[in-house]
VMD Tcl script that builds the backbone (N, CA, C; Angstrom):
set m [mol new atoms 489]
animate dup $m
set s [atomselect $m all]
$s set {name element resname resid chain x y z} {
  {N N MET 1 A -38.024 56.798 79.323}
  {CA C MET 1 A -37.486 55.751 78.779}
  {C C MET 1 A -36.832 56.262 77.219}
  {N N LYS 2 A -37.909 57.095 76.824}
  {CA C LYS 2 A -37.550 57.941 75.524}
  {C C LYS 2 A -36.173 58.268 75.289}
  {N N SER 3 A -36.081 59.055 76.283}
  {CA C SER 3 A -34.666 59.967 75.887}
  {C C SER 3 A -33.269 58.757 76.592}
  {N N LEU 4 A -33.698 57.694 77.120}
  {CA C LEU 4 A -33.067 56.817 77.510}
  {C C LEU 4 A -32.740 56.046 75.987}
  {N N SER 5 A -33.629 55.866 75.120}
  {CA C SER 5 A -33.005 54.672 73.805}
  {C C SER 5 A -32.470 55.995 72.798}
  {N N GLY 6 A -32.633 57.624 73.020}
  {CA C GLY 6 A -32.587 58.482 72.471}
  {C C GLY 6 A -30.981 58.463 72.451}
  {N N VAL 7 A -30.503 58.585 73.587}
  {CA C VAL 7 A -28.864 58.332 73.944}
  {C C VAL 7 A -28.462 57.228 73.209}
  {N N ALA 8 A -29.016 55.616 73.128}
  {CA C ALA 8 A -28.143 54.900 73.056}
  {C C ALA 8 A -28.474 54.933 71.746}
  {N N LEU 9 A -29.302 55.376 71.228}
  {CA C LEU 9 A -29.297 55.798 69.471}
  {C C LEU 9 A -28.419 56.643 68.796}
  {N N ALA 10 A -28.094 57.753 69.811}
  {CA C ALA 10 A -26.747 58.500 69.527}
  {C C ALA 10 A -25.087 58.324 69.694}
  {N N LEU 11 A -25.566 57.196 70.507}
  {CA C LEU 11 A -24.030 56.467 70.713}
  {C C LEU 11 A -24.007 55.575 69.618}
  {N N LEU 12 A -24.915 55.013 69.305}
  {CA C LEU 12 A -24.272 53.942 68.179}
  {C C LEU 12 A -24.252 54.396 66.916}
  {N N VAL 13 A -25.158 55.881 66.485}
  {CA C VAL 13 A -24.833 56.430 65.268}
  {C C VAL 13 A -23.253 56.765 65.063}
  {N N PRO 14 A -22.328 57.272 66.132}
  {CA C PRO 14 A -20.736 57.499 65.845}
  {C C PRO 14 A -20.311 56.147 65.280}
  {N N VAL 15 A -20.372 55.193 66.412}
  {CA C VAL 15 A -20.020 53.489 66.102}
  {C C VAL 15 A -20.025 53.213 64.913}
  {N N ALA 16 A -21.082 53.175 64.574}
  {CA C ALA 16 A -21.592 53.258 62.930}
  {C C ALA 16 A -20.667 53.014 61.794}
  {N N ALA 17 A -20.933 55.121 62.333}
  {CA C ALA 17 A -19.593 55.589 61.063}
  {C C ALA 17 A -18.477 55.143 61.075}
  {N N GLU 18 A -17.941 54.660 62.072}
  {CA C GLU 18 A -16.533 54.482 62.426}
  {C C GLU 18 A -15.995 53.138 61.814}
  {N N ALA 19 A -17.153 52.105 61.675}
  {CA C ALA 19 A -16.736 50.787 61.344}
  {C C ALA 19 A -16.235 51.022 59.713}
  {N N GLY 20 A -16.701 52.123 59.410}
  {CA C GLY 20 A -15.811 51.898 57.868}
  {C C GLY 20 A -16.799 51.962 56.680}
  {N N PRO 21 A -17.018 51.953 55.481}
  {CA C PRO 21 A -17.705 51.445 54.220}
  {C C PRO 21 A -18.134 50.097 54.426}
  {N N THR 22 A -19.361 49.847 54.004}
  {CA C THR 22 A -20.318 48.964 54.094}
  {C C THR 22 A -19.718 47.680 52.867}
  {N N VAL 23 A -19.014 46.482 53.345}
  {CA C VAL 23 A -18.698 45.225 52.260}
  {C C VAL 23 A -19.643 44.945 51.845}
  {N N TYR 24 A -19.751 44.606 50.622}
  {CA C TYR 24 A -20.387 43.421 49.765}
  {C C TYR 24 A -19.876 42.751 49.739}
  {N N ARG 25 A -20.648 41.005 49.736}
  {CA C ARG 25 A -20.108 39.968 48.959}
  {C C ARG 25 A -21.152 39.661 47.733}
  {N N CYS 26 A -20.281 39.721 46.663}
  {CA C CYS 26 A -20.909 39.442 45.336}
  {C C CYS 26 A -20.715 37.875 44.982}
  {N N PRO 27 A -22.155 37.284 44.327}
  {CA C PRO 27 A -21.730 36.017 43.434}
  {C C PRO 27 A -21.212 35.786 42.508}
  {N N GLY 28 A -20.485 34.734 42.597}
  {CA C GLY 28 A -19.983 34.046 40.933}
  {C C GLY 28 A -18.432 33.783 41.374}
  {N N PRO 29 A -18.085 33.013 40.006}
  {CA C PRO 29 A -16.650 32.905 40.397}
  {C C PRO 29 A -15.967 33.623 39.625}
  {N N PRO 30 A -15.148 33.970 40.408}
  {CA C PRO 30 A -14.735 33.760 41.809}
  {C C PRO 30 A -15.343 35.172 42.641}
  {N N VAL 31 A -15.839 34.479 43.958}
  {CA C VAL 31 A -16.780 35.650 44.491}
  {C C VAL 31 A -15.874 36.857 44.874}
  {N N LEU 32 A -16.414 37.630 45.065}
  {CA C LEU 32 A -16.073 39.157 44.789}
  {C C LEU 32 A -16.340 39.892 46.284}
  {N N TYR 33 A -15.792 40.416 47.218}
  {CA C TYR 33 A -15.980 41.212 48.568}
  {C C TYR 33 A -15.386 42.413 47.890}
  {N N THR 34 A -16.416 43.442 48.317}
  {CA C THR 34 A -16.085 44.564 47.974}
  {C C THR 34 A -16.802 45.648 48.774}
  {N N ASP 35 A -15.690 47.016 48.699}
  {CA C ASP 35 A -16.621 48.255 49.516}
  {C C ASP 35 A -16.764 49.673 48.602}
  {N N SER 36 A -16.484 49.070 47.337}
  {CA C SER 36 A -16.322 50.253 46.241}
  {C C SER 36 A -17.888 50.196 45.482}
  {N N LEU 37 A -18.774 49.494 45.768}
  {CA C LEU 37 A -19.992 49.560 45.647}
  {C C LEU 37 A -21.294 50.477 45.737}
  {N N THR 38 A -21.933 50.784 45.247}
  {CA C THR 38 A -23.159 51.747 45.583}
  {C C THR 38 A -24.668 50.626 46.254}
  {N N PRO 39 A -24.902 51.282 47.058}
  {CA C PRO 39 A -26.033 49.858 47.598}
  {C C PRO 39 A -26.673 49.755 46.399}
  {N N GLN 40 A -27.090 50.492 45.312}
  {CA C GLN 40 A -27.834 50.433 43.894}
  {C C GLN 40 A -27.149 49.798 43.261}
  {N N GLU 41 A -26.028 49.523 43.041}
  {CA C GLU 41 A -24.692 48.460 42.137}
  {C C GLU 41 A -25.057 47.200 42.732}
  {N N ALA 42 A -24.873 47.361 44.135}
  {CA C ALA 42 A -24.975 45.908 44.680}
  {C C ALA 42 A -25.666 45.128 44.980}
  {N N LYS 43 A -27.388 46.425 44.728}
  {CA C LYS 43 A -28.138 45.477 44.410}
  {C C LYS 43 A -28.712 44.767 42.500}
  {N N GLU 44 A -28.425 45.423 41.958}
  {CA C GLU 44 A -28.227 45.529 40.795}
  {C C GLU 44 A -27.254 43.810 40.240}
  {N N LYS 45 A -26.390 43.767 41.135}
  {CA C LYS 45 A -25.815 42.836 41.115}
  {C C LYS 45 A -25.413 41.420 42.480}
  {N N ASN 46 A -26.501 41.528 42.613}
  {CA C ASN 46 A -27.415 40.384 43.775}
  {C C ASN 46 A -26.223 40.884 44.802}
  {N N CYS 47 A -25.383 41.243 45.793}
  {CA C CYS 47 A -24.494 41.493 46.607}
  {C C CYS 47 A -25.132 41.397 47.793}
  {N N ARG 48 A -24.759 40.909 48.730}
  {CA C ARG 48 A -24.902 40.892 49.979}
  {C C ARG 48 A -24.076 41.562 51.000}
  {N N THR 49 A -24.798 42.534 52.023}
  {CA C THR 49 A -23.469 42.827 52.930}
  {C C THR 49 A -23.066 41.971 53.795}
  {N N VAL 50 A -21.799 42.398 54.067}
  {CA C VAL 50 A -21.044 41.489 54.887}
  {C C VAL 50 A -20.963 42.105 56.446}
  {N N GLU 51 A -21.997 41.799 57.260}
  {CA C GLU 51 A -22.117 42.145 58.725}
  {C C GLU 51 A -21.907 41.252 59.763}
  {N N GLY 52 A -20.831 41.515 60.706}
  {CA C GLY 52 A -20.746 40.703 62.094}
  {C C GLY 52 A -19.163 39.686 61.766}
  {N N ALA 53 A -18.924 40.030 60.548}
  {CA C ALA 53 A -17.327 38.962 60.407}
  {C C ALA 53 A -16.671 40.286 60.308}
  {N N PRO 54 A -15.498 39.681 60.611}
  {CA C PRO 54 A -14.037 40.550 60.344}
  {C C PRO 54 A -13.799 40.122 58.652}
  {N N VAL 55 A -13.727 41.593 57.969}
  {CA C VAL 55 A -13.334 41.379 56.753}
  {C C VAL 55 A -11.548 41.636 56.921}
  {N N THR 56 A -10.790 40.736 56.101}
  {CA C THR 56 A -8.942 41.176 56.426}
  {C C THR 56 A -9.031 40.906 54.788}
  {N N VAL 57 A -8.040 42.332 54.569}
  {CA C VAL 57 A -7.658 42.689 52.905}
  {C C VAL 57 A -6.318 42.175 53.129}
  {N N MET 58 A -5.863 41.384 52.165}
  {CA C MET 58 A -4.166 41.067 51.697}
  {C C MET 58 A -4.043 41.477 50.612}
  {N N GLN 59 A -3.164 42.237 50.396}
  {CA C GLN 59 A -2.740 42.646 49.108}
  {C C GLN 59 A -1.396 41.334 48.716}
  {N N MET 60 A -1.349 41.297 47.307}
  {CA C MET 60 A -0.597 40.492 46.768}
  {C C MET 60 A 0.828 40.744 46.726}
  {N N PRO 61 A 1.889 40.287 46.981}
  {CA C PRO 61 A 3.092 41.401 46.508}
  {C C PRO 61 A 3.080 41.048 45.115}
  {N N LYS 62 A 3.800 42.243 44.878}
  {CA C LYS 62 A 4.247 42.233 42.937}
  {C C LYS 62 A 5.241 41.122 42.865}
  {N N PRO 63 A 4.658 40.654 41.708}
  {CA C PRO 63 A 6.249 39.821 41.110}
  {C C PRO 63 A 7.151 40.658 40.559}
  {N N LYS 64 A 8.262 40.001 40.767}
  {CA C LYS 64 A 9.618 40.685 40.609}
  {C C LYS 64 A 10.058 40.537 39.099}
  {N N PRO 65 A 10.648 41.436 38.347}
  {CA C PRO 65 A 10.620 41.323 37.053}
  {C C PRO 65 A 11.876 39.883 36.678}
  {N N VAL 66 A 11.281 39.387 35.465}
  {CA C VAL 66 A 12.648 38.206 35.252}
  {C C VAL 66 A 13.555 38.887 34.366}
  {N N ALA 67 A 14.683 38.411 34.784}
  {CA C ALA 67 A 16.206 39.111 34.198}
  {C C ALA 67 A 15.891 38.223 32.824}
  {N N SER 68 A 16.086 38.486 31.449}
  {CA C SER 68 A 16.517 37.933 30.419}
  {C C SER 68 A 18.099 37.517 30.199}
  {N N SER 69 A 18.630 35.884 29.613}
  {CA C SER 69 A 19.744 35.631 29.995}
  {C C SER 69 A 21.112 36.513 29.306}
  {N N ASN 70 A 20.475 37.313 28.555}
  {CA C ASN 70 A 21.127 38.265 27.966}
  {C C ASN 70 A 20.883 39.855 27.900}
  {N N PRO 71 A 20.491 40.207 28.696}
  {CA C PRO 71 A 20.079 41.858 28.879}
  {C C PRO 71 A 21.086 42.985 28.103}
  {N N ALA 72 A 20.432 43.830 27.750}
  {CA C ALA 72 A 20.405 44.620 26.691}
  {C C ALA 72 A 21.391 45.428 27.468}
  {N N PRO 73 A 22.665 46.489 27.309}
  {CA C PRO 73 A 22.923 47.257 28.154}
  {C C PRO 73 A 21.895 48.431 28.537}
  {N N ARG 74 A 21.774 49.008 29.594}
  {CA C ARG 74 A 20.846 49.840 30.133}
  {C C ARG 74 A 21.563 51.438 29.768}
  {N N GLY 75 A 20.728 52.173 29.676}
  {CA C GLY 75 A 21.258 53.798 29.689}
  {C C GLY 75 A 21.803 53.680 30.734}
  {N N GLY 76 A 22.466 54.990 30.391}
  {CA C GLY 76 A 23.895 55.603 31.239}
  {C C GLY 76 A 25.312 55.074 31.340}
  {N N GLY 77 A 25.546 54.200 30.488}
  {CA C GLY 77 A 26.837 53.754 29.935}
  {C C GLY 77 A 26.852 52.317 30.839}
  {N N GLU 78 A 26.220 51.481 31.298}
  {CA C GLU 78 A 26.126 50.666 32.228}
  {C C GLU 78 A 26.674 49.347 31.084}
  {N N THR 79 A 27.424 48.400 31.865}
  {CA C THR 79 A 27.916 47.432 30.937}
  {C C THR 79 A 26.802 46.325 31.101}
  {N N PRO 80 A 27.120 45.461 30.118}
  {CA C PRO 80 A 26.044 44.298 29.907}
  {C C PRO 80 A 26.227 43.528 31.267}
  {N N ARG 81 A 25.443 42.585 31.910}
  {CA C ARG 81 A 25.345 41.574 32.834}
  {C C ARG 81 A 26.447 40.218 32.751}
  {N N ILE 82 A 26.440 39.758 31.568}
  {CA C ILE 82 A 27.203 38.916 30.949}
  {C C ILE 82 A 28.203 39.390 30.485}
  {N N ASP 83 A 29.318 39.095 30.608}
  {CA C ASP 83 A 31.013 39.087 29.868}
  {C C ASP 83 A 30.788 38.583 28.549}
  {N N PRO 84 A 30.689 39.354 27.662}
  {CA C PRO 84 A 30.705 38.619 25.943}
  {C C PRO 84 A 31.643 37.280 25.778}
  {N N GLY 85 A 32.619 37.045 26.770}
  {CA C GLY 85 A 33.373 35.881 26.376}
  {C C GLY 85 A 32.757 34.964 26.685}
  {N N GLU 86 A 32.097 34.893 28.034}
  {CA C GLU 86 A 31.713 34.053 28.512}
  {C C GLU 86 A 30.272 33.309 28.066}
  {N N GLN 87 A 29.348 34.705 27.418}
  {CA C GLN 87 A 28.363 34.281 26.303}
  {C C GLN 87 A 28.801 33.653 25.114}
  {N N LYS 88 A 30.043 33.792 24.544}
  {CA C LYS 88 A 30.032 33.094 23.444}
  {C C LYS 88 A 30.533 31.642 23.696}
  {N N ALA 89 A 30.860 31.355 25.145}
  {CA C ALA 89 A 31.306 30.300 25.558}
  {C C ALA 89 A 30.088 29.391 25.954}
  {N N ARG 90 A 29.104 29.753 26.150}
  {CA C ARG 90 A 27.488 29.104 26.448}
  {C C ARG 90 A 27.233 28.770 25.098}
  {N N ASP 91 A 27.402 30.096 24.373}
  {CA C ASP 91 A 26.663 29.646 22.892}
  {C C ASP 91 A 27.621 28.684 21.918}
  {N N ASN 92 A 28.652 28.696 22.063}
  {CA C ASN 92 A 29.311 27.368 21.737}
  {C C ASN 92 A 28.945 25.724 22.464}
  {N N GLU 93 A 28.967 25.932 23.533}
  {CA C GLU 93 A 28.149 24.366 24.526}
  {C C GLU 93 A 26.807 24.719 23.932}
  {N N ALA 94 A 26.037 25.398 23.790}
  {CA C ALA 94 A 24.410 25.054 23.539}
  {C C ALA 94 A 24.847 24.590 21.871}
  {N N ARG 95 A 25.527 25.252 20.955}
  {CA C ARG 95 A 25.865 24.903 19.675}
  {C C ARG 95 A 25.928 23.078 19.828}
  {N N ARG 96 A 27.005 23.020 20.452}
  {CA C ARG 96 A 27.567 21.210 21.001}
  {C C ARG 96 A 26.808 20.561 21.062}
  {N N ILE 97 A 26.114 20.994 22.010}
  {CA C ILE 97 A 24.690 19.847 22.746}
  {C C ILE 97 A 23.869 19.486 21.182}
  {N N LEU 98 A 23.533 20.517 20.813}
  {CA C LEU 98 A 22.773 20.504 19.777}
  {C C LEU 98 A 22.465 19.780 18.537}
  {N N GLU 99 A 24.156 19.998 17.832}
  {CA C GLU 99 A 24.489 18.864 16.955}
  {C C GLU 99 A 24.780 17.715 17.756}
  {N N ASN 100 A 25.013 17.631 18.758}
  {CA C ASN 100 A 25.277 15.955 19.121}
  {C C ASN 100 A 23.569 15.567 19.430}
  {N N GLU 101 A 22.705 16.265 19.549}
  {CA C GLU 101 A 21.799 15.382 19.542}
  {C C GLU 101 A 20.902 15.459 18.337}
  {N N LEU 102 A 21.520 16.283 17.195}
  {CA C LEU 102 A 20.939 16.427 15.971}
  {C C LEU 102 A 21.618 15.113 15.361}
  {N N ARG 103 A 22.924 14.733 15.646}
  {CA C ARG 103 A 23.183 13.392 15.221}
  {C C ARG 103 A 22.778 11.926 15.537}
  {N N THR 104 A 22.160 12.169 16.588}
  {CA C THR 104 A 21.414 11.188 17.308}
  {C C THR 104 A 20.252 10.898 16.752}
  {N N GLU 105 A 19.457 11.956 16.562}
  {CA C GLU 105 A 18.116 12.243 16.390}
  {C C GLU 105 A 18.137 11.390 14.971}
  {N N GLU 106 A 19.320 11.947 13.786}
  {CA C GLU 106 A 19.332 11.293 12.721}
  {C C GLU 106 A 19.829 10.235 12.121}
  {N N GLU 107 A 20.242 9.521 13.335}
  {CA C GLU 107 A 20.762 8.214 13.250}
  {C C GLU 107 A 19.725 7.720 13.862}
  {N N ARG 108 A 18.545 7.865 14.669}
  {CA C ARG 108 A 17.515 7.238 14.981}
  {C C ARG 108 A 16.542 7.248 13.512}
  {N N LEU 109 A 16.146 8.062 13.049}
  {CA C LEU 109 A 15.540 8.428 11.650}
  {C C LEU 109 A 16.072 7.229 11.184}
  {N N SER 110 A 17.231 7.288 10.764}
  {CA C SER 110 A 17.581 6.470 9.659}
  {C C SER 110 A 17.379 4.992 10.323}
  {N N MET 111 A 17.322 4.644 11.219}
  {CA C MET 111 A 17.258 3.152 11.813}
  {C C MET 111 A 15.180 2.627 11.232}
  {N N LEU 112 A 14.891 3.935 11.866}
  {CA C LEU 112 A 13.261 3.805 11.745}
  {C C LEU 112 A 12.826 3.707 10.022}
  {N N GLN 113 A 14.030 4.229 9.260}
  {CA C GLN 113 A 13.557 4.329 8.115}
  {C C GLN 113 A 13.599 2.933 7.329}
  {N N LYS 114 A 14.926 2.364 7.802}
  {CA C LYS 114 A 15.383 1.217 7.567}
  {C C LYS 114 A 14.311 0.262 8.159}
  {N N GLU 115 A 13.634 0.149 9.064}
  {CA C GLU 115 A 12.951 -0.788 9.403}
  {C C GLU 115 A 11.457 -0.494 8.686}
  {N N TYR 116 A 11.673 0.406 8.444}
  {CA C TYR 116 A 10.242 0.852 7.589}
  {C C TYR 116 A 9.851 0.202 6.169}
  {N N ASN 117 A 10.982 0.086 5.615}
  {CA C ASN 117 A 11.362 -0.268 4.414}
  {C C ASN 117 A 10.362 0.030 3.478}
  {N N ASN 118 A 10.379 1.272 3.102}
  {CA C ASN 118 A 9.424 2.254 1.714}
  {C C ASN 118 A 8.243 1.557 2.249}
  {N N GLY 119 A 7.643 0.965 3.447}
  {CA C GLY 119 A 6.331 1.194 3.581}
  {C C GLY 119 A 5.886 -0.483 3.949}
  {N N GLU 120 A 7.022 -1.069 3.454}
  {CA C GLU 120 A 6.893 -2.518 3.460}
  {C C GLU 120 A 7.950 -3.451 4.461}
  {N N PRO 121 A 7.599 -3.196 5.452}
  {CA C PRO 121 A 8.402 -3.398 6.862}
  {C C PRO 121 A 8.593 -5.508 6.594}
  {N N GLU 122 A 9.459 -6.256 6.815}
  {CA C GLU 122 A 9.306 -7.721 6.992}
  {C C GLU 122 A 8.518 -7.505 8.281}
  {N N ARG 123 A 7.555 -9.084 7.803}
  {CA C ARG 123 A 6.847 -8.783 8.849}
  {C C ARG 123 A 7.517 -9.857 10.338}
  {N N ARG 124 A 7.059 -9.899 11.491}
  {CA C ARG 124 A 7.993 -10.317 12.315}
  {C C ARG 124 A 7.004 -11.677 12.690}
  {N N GLY 125 A 7.303 -12.624 13.488}
  {CA C GLY 125 A 6.845 -13.814 14.519}
  {C C GLY 125 A 5.153 -13.552 14.867}
  {N N ASP 126 A 5.154 -12.960 15.512}
  {CA C ASP 126 A 4.314 -12.723 16.206}
  {C C ASP 126 A 3.247 -11.649 15.836}
  {N N GLU 127 A 3.529 -11.560 14.294}
  {CA C GLU 127 A 2.440 -10.588 13.620}
  {C C GLU 127 A 1.556 -11.705 12.585}
  {N N ARG 128 A 1.109 -12.818 13.370}
  {CA C ARG 128 A 0.156 -13.483 12.319}
  {C C ARG 128 A -1.062 -13.211 11.704}
  {N N ASN 129 A -1.539 -12.118 12.796}
  {CA C ASN 129 A -2.685 -11.244 12.351}
  {C C ASN 129 A -2.553 -10.105 11.599}
  {N N TYR 130 A -2.576 -10.150 10.271}
  {CA C TYR 130 A -2.641 -8.657 9.009}
  {C C TYR 130 A -2.749 -7.489 9.973}
  {N N GLN 131 A -3.750 -7.247 10.606}
  {CA C GLN 131 A -3.979 -5.995 11.228}
  {C C GLN 131 A -2.943 -5.674 12.082}
  {N N LYS 132 A -2.553 -6.318 13.103}
  {CA C LYS 132 A -1.097 -6.207 14.031}
  {C C LYS 132 A -0.010 -5.816 13.135}
  {N N TYR 133 A 0.133 -6.237 11.845}
  {CA C TYR 133 A 1.631 -5.868 10.798}
  {C C TYR 133 A 0.917 -4.211 10.269}
  {N N LEU 134 A -0.343 -4.208 10.112}
  {CA C LEU 134 A -0.491 -2.880 9.443}
  {C C LEU 134 A -0.508 -1.581 10.817}
  {N N ASP 135 A -1.291 -2.160 11.745}
  {CA C ASP 135 A -0.742 -1.332 12.691}
  {C C ASP 135 A 0.777 -0.875 13.498}
  {N N ARG 136 A 1.808 -1.578 12.697}
  {CA C ARG 136 A 3.081 -1.764 13.101}
  {C C ARG 136 A 3.636 -0.480 12.151}
  {N N VAL 137 A 3.215 -1.063 11.232}
  {CA C VAL 137 A 3.747 -0.370 10.027}
  {C C VAL 137 A 3.451 1.587 10.239}
  {N N ALA 138 A 1.849 1.446 10.777}
  {CA C ALA 138 A 1.281 2.438 10.837}
  {C C ALA 138 A 2.451 3.005 11.686}
  {N N THR 139 A 2.565 2.991 13.078}
  {CA C THR 139 A 3.398 2.995 14.206}
  {C C THR 139 A 4.617 3.788 13.667}
  {N N LEU 140 A 5.059 2.801 13.164}
  {CA C LEU 140 A 6.029 3.705 12.089}
  {C C LEU 140 A 6.229 4.464 11.267}
  {N N LYS 141 A 5.338 4.527 10.577}
  {CA C LYS 141 A 5.097 5.893 9.838}
  {C C LYS 141 A 5.416 7.416 10.454}
  {N N ALA 142 A 4.267 7.067 11.679}
  {CA C ALA 142 A 3.929 8.101 12.401}
  {C C ALA 142 A 5.474 8.507 13.489}
  {N N ALA 143 A 6.091 7.592 13.773}
  {CA C ALA 143 A 7.249 7.825 14.399}
  {C C ALA 143 A 8.241 8.227 13.473}
  {N N ILE 144 A 8.345 7.778 12.362}
  {CA C ILE 144 A 8.969 8.723 10.930}
  {C C ILE 144 A 8.911 10.170 11.006}
  {N N ALA 145 A 7.145 10.372 11.095}
  {CA C ALA 145 A 7.172 11.783 11.034}
  {C C ALA 145 A 7.323 12.855 11.875}
  {N N ARG 146 A 7.511 12.215 13.190}
  {CA C ARG 146 A 7.898 12.647 14.433}
  {C C ARG 146 A 9.285 13.222 14.519}
  {N N LYS 147 A 9.883 11.619 14.333}
  {CA C LYS 147 A 11.753 12.176 14.113}
  {C C LYS 147 A 11.972 13.339 13.310}
  {N N GLU 148 A 11.196 13.385 12.484}
  {CA C GLU 148 A 11.523 14.424 10.842}
  {C C GLU 148 A 11.278 15.933 11.934}
  {N N ALA 149 A 10.311 15.875 12.113}
  {CA C ALA 149 A 9.667 17.130 12.850}
  {C C ALA 149 A 10.593 17.567 13.642}
  {N N ASP 150 A 11.255 16.428 14.930}
  {CA C ASP 150 A 12.419 16.843 15.817}
  {C C ASP 150 A 13.762 17.640 15.041}
  {N N ILE 151 A 14.213 16.734 14.407}
  {CA C ILE 151 A 15.469 17.080 13.256}
  {C C ILE 151 A 15.147 18.522 13.048}
  {N N ALA 152 A 13.487 18.991 12.406}
  {CA C ALA 152 A 13.663 20.344 11.374}
  {C C ALA 152 A 14.057 21.053 12.866}
  {N N ALA 153 A 13.274 20.922 14.224}
  {CA C ALA 153 A 13.212 21.662 15.263}
  {C C ALA 153 A 14.587 22.085 16.094}
  {N N ILE 154 A 15.433 21.293 15.920}
  {CA C ILE 154 A 16.939 21.217 16.737}
  {C C ILE 154 A 17.449 21.932 15.514}
  {N N LYS 155 A 16.975 21.982 13.976}
  {CA C LYS 155 A 18.068 22.429 13.331}
  {C C LYS 155 A 17.318 24.388 13.477}
  {N N ARG 156 A 16.376 24.105 13.467}
  {CA C ARG 156 A 15.784 25.724 13.902}
  {C C ARG 156 A 16.643 26.503 14.920}
  {N N GLU 157 A 16.630 25.905 16.239}
  {CA C GLU 157 A 17.454 26.621 17.494}
  {C C GLU 157 A 18.274 26.395 16.725}
  {N N ILE 158 A 19.336 25.681 16.164}
  {CA C ILE 158 A 21.335 25.755 15.728}
  {C C ILE 158 A 21.188 27.029 14.816}
  {N N SER 159 A 20.159 27.144 13.852}
  {CA C SER 159 A 19.791 28.411 13.342}
  {C C SER 159 A 19.647 29.860 13.615}
  {N N LYS 160 A 19.351 29.973 14.968}
  {CA C LYS 160 A 19.146 31.247 16.118}
  {C C LYS 160 A 20.281 31.552 17.046}
  {N N LEU 161 A 21.060 30.448 16.858}
  {CA C LEU 161 A 22.089 30.683 17.668}
  {C C LEU 161 A 23.615 31.440 16.853}
  {N N PRO 162 A 24.104 32.331 17.636}
  {CA C PRO 162 A 25.318 33.271 16.361}
  {C C PRO 162 A 26.406 32.386 16.162}
  {N N GLN 163 A 26.553 32.841 14.828}
  {CA C GLN 163 A 28.020 31.963 14.322}
  {C C GLN 163 A 28.789 31.835 15.286}
}
mol reanalyze $m
mol bondsrecalc $m
mol representation Tube
mol addrep $m
């Protein structure tokens, strides 16, 4: 009987060796599955061995590089990807759109300033409660500040475009 158990033990040892390294499941967000820890490190990190369940390792695909809209010429004498004439047309179109948007925002700002009337807008019929009037004044003031910031941002974008 002893010799039979010795043979069985001798057969099991190579199978365990073929199974590969010990895989540990370490707690914490995110849960970590690893086979690169020593038993001592695993014990220190409160990791447990994963036994009896197959472990599948999946590699994430590498992200593709993002191409910029106007790449610099590459070494070796290659030409840029975008034709300079086409880029100029794009820049002109962007400038036209931004200038139209700037005009629209400036018109809206002037309308808000006219309604604001230097902090004393006319009271409406639905503003019998003085607090309601004050709330509208504060809303108008905030809207004017927002429009001024929007106009400044549009002007910055226009200034970034080539002449």
